[in-house]
C-alpha positions as CSV (number, residue, x, y, z in Angstrom):
1,M,-20.4,-61.3,0.2
2,D,-23.2,-59.8,-2.1
3,I,-25.6,-60.6,-4.6
4,P,-24.9,-60.4,-8.3
5,R,-24.6,-56.9,-9.3
6,I,-27.5,-56.8,-11.8
7,F,-30.0,-57.5,-8.8
8,N,-28.4,-54.4,-6.8
9,I,-28.9,-52.4,-9.9
10,T,-32.3,-53.4,-11.3
11,E,-33.8,-53.6,-7.8
12,S,-32.0,-50.6,-6.3
13,A,-35.2,-48.6,-6.0
14,H,-37.4,-51.4,-4.8
15,R,-38.7,-51.6,-1.1
16,I,-40.0,-55.1,-1.6
17,H,-38.1,-57.5,-3.9
18,N,-40.8,-59.9,-4.9
19,P,-44.3,-59.3,-6.4
20,L,-45.9,-58.3,-3.4
21,T,-47.4,-54.7,-3.2
22,P,-47.4,-52.7,-0.2
23,E,-51.1,-53.3,0.3
24,K,-50.6,-56.9,-0.1
25,L,-47.6,-57.1,2.5
26,A,-50.1,-55.2,4.8
27,I,-52.9,-57.6,4.3
28,L,-50.5,-60.6,5.0
29,G,-49.5,-59.1,8.2
30,A,-53.2,-58.6,9.2
31,A,-54.1,-62.1,8.1
32,L,-51.4,-63.4,10.5
33,R,-53.0,-61.9,13.4
34,L,-49.7,-60.3,14.7
35,E,-49.9,-59.3,18.2
36,P,-47.2,-56.9,19.9
37,G,-44.0,-58.5,20.7
38,T,-44.3,-61.4,18.3
39,R,-40.7,-62.3,17.3
40,L,-39.9,-62.8,13.5
41,L,-36.9,-64.2,11.8
42,D,-36.7,-63.3,7.9
43,L,-34.2,-65.2,5.8
44,G,-33.3,-63.2,2.7
45,S,-35.1,-60.1,4.2
46,G,-34.2,-57.7,1.2
47,S,-34.7,-54.1,2.3
48,G,-36.4,-54.9,5.2
49,E,-40.0,-53.6,4.3
50,M,-41.9,-56.5,5.9
51,L,-40.0,-56.4,9.1
52,C,-40.0,-52.6,9.4
53,T,-43.8,-52.2,8.3
54,W,-45.1,-54.8,10.6
55,A,-42.9,-53.4,13.5
56,R,-44.6,-50.3,12.8
57,D,-48.0,-51.4,12.4
58,Y,-48.3,-54.7,14.6
59,G,-45.4,-54.3,17.2
60,I,-43.4,-57.1,16.1
61,I,-39.9,-57.5,16.6
62,G,-37.2,-59.2,14.6
63,T,-34.1,-60.1,12.8
64,G,-33.4,-60.0,9.1
65,I,-30.6,-61.6,7.3
66,D,-29.6,-60.8,3.5
67,M,-26.6,-61.2,1.3
68,S,-27.0,-57.8,-0.5
69,Q,-24.9,-55.1,1.4
70,L,-26.9,-52.3,-0.5
71,F,-30.3,-54.2,0.5
72,T,-29.2,-54.6,4.0
73,E,-28.1,-50.8,4.3
74,Q,-31.5,-49.8,2.8
75,A,-33.5,-51.8,5.5
76,K,-31.3,-50.1,8.4
77,L,-32.3,-46.8,6.9
78,R,-35.9,-47.8,6.5
79,A,-36.0,-48.9,10.2
80,E,-34.6,-45.7,11.3
81,E,-37.1,-43.9,8.8
82,L,-40.2,-45.8,10.3
83,G,-39.2,-45.2,13.9
84,V,-38.6,-48.9,14.6
85,A,-34.7,-49.5,14.8
86,D,-35.1,-50.5,18.5
87,K,-37.3,-53.2,17.3
88,V,-35.7,-54.9,14.3
89,K,-32.0,-55.3,13.1
90,F,-30.6,-56.5,10.0
91,I,-27.5,-58.7,9.3
92,H,-25.7,-58.5,6.1
93,G,-24.6,-62.1,5.6
94,D,-25.4,-65.7,4.0
95,A,-28.7,-66.7,5.6
96,T,-27.8,-70.5,4.5
97,G,-27.9,-72.7,7.6
98,Y,-28.9,-69.5,9.6
99,V,-30.8,-70.7,13.0
100,A,-31.8,-67.9,15.7
101,D,-30.4,-68.0,19.2
102,E,-34.1,-67.6,20.4
103,K,-36.8,-69.3,19.3
104,V,-39.3,-67.1,17.3
105,D,-42.9,-66.9,16.8
106,V,-42.8,-66.6,12.8
107,A,-40.0,-67.8,10.6
108,A,-39.9,-66.4,7.0
109,C,-38.2,-67.1,3.8
110,I,-39.9,-64.9,1.2
111,G,-38.7,-65.7,-2.2
112,A,-35.3,-67.3,-1.4
113,T,-35.8,-71.0,-0.6
114,W,-32.3,-71.5,-2.5
115,I,-31.3,-70.6,1.2
116,G,-32.4,-74.3,2.2
117,G,-31.6,-76.1,-1.1
118,G,-35.6,-75.7,-2.2
119,V,-38.8,-75.6,-0.6
120,A,-38.5,-78.6,1.6
121,G,-35.1,-77.8,2.9
122,T,-35.9,-74.4,3.7
123,I,-38.9,-75.2,5.6
124,D,-36.6,-77.7,7.6
125,L,-33.9,-74.9,8.1
126,L,-36.8,-72.4,9.3
127,A,-38.4,-75.1,11.7
128,Q,-35.1,-75.0,13.6
129,S,-35.6,-71.6,14.6
130,L,-39.4,-71.9,15.2
131,R,-41.1,-72.1,18.8
132,T,-43.7,-74.9,19.2
133,G,-47.1,-73.8,17.6
134,G,-45.3,-71.1,15.5
135,I,-45.8,-70.0,11.8
136,I,-43.4,-70.6,8.9
137,L,-43.9,-68.3,6.0
138,I,-42.6,-69.5,2.5
139,G,-42.7,-67.2,-0.6
140,E,-42.5,-69.3,-3.6
141,P,-43.5,-69.1,-7.5
142,Y,-46.0,-71.5,-8.9
143,W,-47.2,-72.0,-12.7
144,R,-50.6,-69.9,-13.4
145,Q,-50.8,-72.3,-16.4
146,L,-48.5,-75.0,-17.4
147,P,-46.1,-74.1,-20.0
148,P,-46.5,-75.8,-23.1
149,T,-42.8,-76.2,-23.7
150,E,-39.5,-76.3,-21.9
151,D,-38.4,-73.2,-23.9
152,V,-41.6,-71.5,-22.6
153,A,-40.6,-72.5,-19.0
154,K,-37.0,-71.0,-19.4
155,S,-38.6,-67.7,-20.9
156,C,-40.2,-67.4,-17.5
157,L,-36.6,-67.8,-16.0
158,A,-37.0,-71.3,-14.7
159,N,-34.7,-74.0,-15.5
160,S,-37.5,-76.3,-16.5
161,I,-41.3,-76.9,-16.3
162,S,-40.6,-79.3,-13.2
163,D,-38.8,-76.3,-11.1
164,F,-42.3,-75.2,-10.0
165,L,-45.9,-76.9,-9.4
166,M,-49.4,-75.6,-10.3
167,L,-51.0,-74.0,-7.2
168,P,-53.1,-76.9,-5.8
169,Q,-50.1,-79.3,-6.2
170,L,-48.0,-76.7,-4.2
171,L,-50.3,-76.5,-1.6
172,E,-50.6,-80.4,-1.4
173,S,-46.7,-80.5,-1.1
174,F,-46.9,-78.6,2.0
175,G,-49.4,-81.2,3.5
176,N,-47.0,-83.8,2.4
177,L,-44.2,-82.3,4.4
178,G,-46.7,-82.6,7.4
179,Y,-47.9,-78.9,7.5
180,D,-51.2,-77.1,7.5
181,V,-51.6,-74.4,5.2
182,V,-53.4,-71.7,7.5
183,E,-53.1,-68.5,5.1
184,M,-52.0,-67.4,1.9
185,V,-51.6,-64.1,0.2
186,L,-51.0,-64.3,-3.7
187,A,-49.6,-61.9,-6.0
188,D,-51.7,-60.9,-9.5
189,Q,-50.7,-59.5,-12.7
190,D,-50.9,-56.1,-11.2
191,S,-48.6,-56.6,-8.5
192,W,-46.2,-58.6,-10.8
193,D,-46.3,-55.5,-12.8
194,R,-45.2,-53.2,-10.0
195,Y,-42.2,-55.6,-9.2
196,E,-41.1,-56.2,-12.7
197,A,-41.7,-53.1,-14.7
198,A,-40.4,-50.8,-11.9
199,K,-37.0,-52.2,-12.8
200,W,-37.1,-50.8,-16.3
201,L,-36.8,-47.2,-15.2
202,T,-34.1,-47.9,-12.5
203,M,-32.3,-49.6,-15.6
204,R,-32.7,-46.7,-17.8
205,R,-31.7,-44.2,-14.9
206,W,-28.8,-46.2,-14.3
207,L,-27.5,-46.2,-17.7
208,E,-28.2,-42.6,-18.0
209,A,-25.9,-42.1,-14.9
210,N,-23.4,-44.6,-15.8
211,P,-22.7,-44.6,-19.5
212,D,-19.0,-45.8,-19.5
213,D,-19.4,-48.6,-16.9
214,E,-18.2,-51.9,-18.1
215,F,-21.7,-53.2,-17.0
216,A,-23.5,-50.8,-19.1
217,K,-23.7,-53.0,-22.2
218,D,-25.5,-55.9,-19.9
219,V,-27.8,-53.6,-18.5
220,R,-28.5,-52.4,-21.9
221,V,-29.3,-55.7,-23.3
222,K,-31.6,-56.4,-20.4
223,L,-33.6,-53.4,-20.6
224,T,-34.2,-54.0,-24.1
225,S,-35.5,-57.7,-24.1
226,E,-37.1,-57.5,-20.4
227,P,-40.5,-55.7,-21.1
228,V,-41.3,-58.2,-24.0
229,R,-40.1,-61.4,-22.3
230,Y,-42.0,-60.5,-19.3
231,A,-45.3,-59.7,-20.8
232,A,-45.1,-62.6,-22.9
233,Y,-44.1,-65.1,-20.5
234,T,-43.8,-64.4,-16.7
235,R,-47.1,-62.4,-16.8
236,E,-48.9,-65.1,-18.3
237,Y,-47.5,-68.0,-16.9
238,L,-46.0,-67.5,-13.6
239,G,-47.9,-66.9,-10.2
240,W,-46.3,-66.3,-6.7
241,G,-47.5,-66.3,-3.3
242,V,-46.5,-66.2,0.4
243,F,-48.0,-69.2,2.3
244,A,-48.4,-69.6,6.1
245,L,-47.9,-73.1,7.3
246,M,-47.9,-74.7,10.8
247,L,-46.8,-78.1,11.7
248,R,-49.8,-80.6,11.9
249,L,-51.1,-81.7,15.3
């Protein structure tokens, strides 16, 4: 079980596999008012930066599940590096349908809502692991401005305009599911740059090290096209944020 190879290549040097910077990730942890011993579940945990840094900074304990073998190994190494391997554990596996054995205080899926078949399904899945009064974290794109055509939406790597909502409508949709939005931290264009542009140097270094790899042609095409595509489309049209939700009383 693993994710497509292109992601393992392009994001192999990333610690955070979404458009949050380390600073924004720390802001999110502080905003949630995490206390020592807070139990956290992270579906699609990537390289474990959220769990590891929050364990170091706030004393949380938790579990992360991710399909990428590479990212899971990086997460385990990060936990050792930060001295929190006794507080967090990482499982290489498919998080689809995963429910924690013990109820958690925070249940998260940051940028991987395909795990539950979309936002609503992922919220329902996370709720099964959540204690009464706990917090759900959802990381999700939204349109900064509505694409004028379906082709522009596809150039933002969406399937169609209808894939995402504008921010007010996204927030409203959480309410329609019966949840209060109690916090949010949003990416900006600078943090998008750090997520996307970092891939380009990684791809270039990979091409230099693997000129004869059968996948080199695909990586070459992507490196050639990505800077312009990103600057013209994703950077201008697509927003991204992490939203903290609590079930309405």
